[in-house]
C-alpha positions as CSV (number, residue, x, y, z in Angstrom):
1,M,0.0,0.1,0.2
2,S,1.2,3.5,-0.6
3,D,1.6,6.1,2.0
4,P,-1.7,7.6,3.2
5,T,0.6,11.4,3.6
6,P,-0.2,13.7,0.9
7,T,2.6,15.0,-1.3
8,P,2.8,18.9,-2.7
9,D,3.0,17.5,-5.9
10,Q,-0.1,15.0,-6.0
11,P,-3.1,17.0,-7.4
12,L,-6.1,16.9,-4.6
13,A,-8.3,14.7,-6.0
14,E,-5.5,12.2,-5.9
15,Q,-4.6,13.0,-2.6
16,P,-5.3,9.9,-0.3
17,V,-8.1,10.6,2.4
18,T,-8.0,8.3,5.3
19,R,-11.1,7.9,8.0
20,G,-10.5,10.7,10.5
21,T,-8.5,12.9,9.1
22,R,-9.3,15.9,6.9
23,A,-7.0,16.4,3.4
24,A,-5.6,19.8,2.5
25,D,-9.1,20.6,1.2
26,P,-10.9,23.1,3.9
27,D,-14.1,22.3,2.2
28,V,-14.1,18.5,3.9
29,A,-16.3,18.2,6.6
30,P,-14.7,16.8,9.7
31,P,-16.3,12.9,9.9
32,A,-19.3,12.3,12.3
33,H,-18.5,11.1,16.0
34,H,-21.3,9.1,16.1
35,D,-20.9,6.4,14.2
36,D,-22.1,3.9,16.9
37,P,-25.7,2.7,15.7
38,L,-26.6,2.0,19.8
39,R,-26.0,5.7,20.6
40,H,-29.1,7.7,20.2
41,S,-31.5,5.1,18.9
42,R,-35.1,4.8,19.4
43,T,-34.5,2.0,22.1
44,S,-31.9,4.3,24.0
45,G,-34.7,7.1,23.8
46,A,-37.4,4.8,25.1
47,Y,-34.9,3.6,28.1
48,A,-34.6,7.2,28.9
49,A,-38.5,8.2,28.8
50,V,-39.0,5.0,30.9
51,I,-36.2,5.9,33.7
52,A,-37.7,9.6,33.5
53,A,-41.4,8.5,34.1
54,A,-40.3,5.7,36.7
55,L,-38.3,9.1,38.7
56,L,-41.9,11.5,38.1
57,L,-44.0,8.2,39.4
58,V,-41.5,8.3,42.6
59,L,-42.3,11.9,43.2
60,L,-46.0,11.5,42.8
61,V,-46.5,8.7,45.0
62,I,-44.1,10.7,47.6
63,F,-46.6,13.8,47.0
64,I,-49.7,11.7,47.5
65,V,-48.6,10.3,50.8
66,Q,-47.5,13.6,52.2
67,N,-50.8,15.4,51.3
68,T,-53.1,13.1,52.3
69,E,-55.5,15.8,54.3
70,K,-58.8,16.9,53.3
71,T,-59.6,19.9,52.2
72,S,-62.7,21.5,51.0
73,I,-63.7,22.2,47.2
74,E,-66.2,24.3,46.1
75,F,-66.7,24.5,42.2
76,L,-69.8,25.3,40.3
77,G,-72.2,24.3,42.9
78,F,-70.0,21.0,43.8
79,D,-68.7,21.1,47.1
80,G,-67.1,18.5,49.2
81,Q,-64.1,17.2,51.0
82,V,-61.4,15.8,48.8
83,P,-57.4,14.7,49.8
84,L,-55.4,17.6,48.7
85,A,-53.1,15.5,46.7
86,A,-56.0,14.3,44.8
87,A,-57.4,17.9,44.1
88,L,-54.4,18.9,43.0
89,L,-53.6,16.1,40.8
90,I,-57.0,16.6,39.0
91,A,-56.4,20.0,38.6
92,T,-53.3,19.5,36.8
93,V,-54.8,16.7,34.9
94,V,-57.5,19.2,33.7
95,G,-54.9,22.0,33.0
96,M,-52.8,19.3,30.8
97,A,-55.9,18.4,28.7
98,V,-56.6,22.0,27.9
99,V,-53.3,22.5,27.0
100,G,-53.0,19.3,24.8
101,A,-56.3,20.1,23.0
102,V,-55.1,23.9,22.0
103,S,-51.9,22.6,21.1
104,S,-53.3,20.0,19.1
105,L,-55.4,22.6,17.4
106,R,-52.3,24.7,16.5
107,I,-50.6,21.7,15.3
108,L,-53.7,20.8,12.8
109,Q,-53.8,24.4,11.7
110,L,-50.2,24.3,11.0
111,R,-50.4,21.3,8.9
112,R,-53.5,22.3,6.9
113,R,-51.5,25.6,6.2
114,I,-48.9,23.6,5.0
115,K,-50.9,21.4,2.9
116,R,-52.8,24.4,1.3
117,E,-49.0,26.2,0.6
118,R,-47.9,22.7,-1.2
119,R,-50.5,22.9,-4.2
C-alpha cells in the first residue's frame, strides 16, 4: 500500500484521504462522531423516557403520601371534601388536557396551512 500522507506535487483529487483525518481541502467536513448505531437509537430514547417516567412516578407517590389531609372544594355548585393531593392532581390533569387540546388544534392548523401552500 502507498503512504497515506499527501505530497505537495499530487493533485488534490489524487491525495489519499483516510478515515478520521481531513485532506488539505478545507471544504471537507470532519467525520461524524456518532458512528455508533447504538447511540441515540429509538430504544435508547425509550429507555431514557422510562427512567424519567419512573422517577416522576416516585415523586408523585411521595407527593400523594405527604398530602393526604382533606380540604374543602367548592366549584360550580360542587361542594365536598377531598384529599389535597387528589384535588391538585385533578387540577393538573385538567390543565394538561386543556393545553393538549389547544396545542393539537394549533398543530392541525399548521398542517392544513402547509398542505395548502404545497398545492
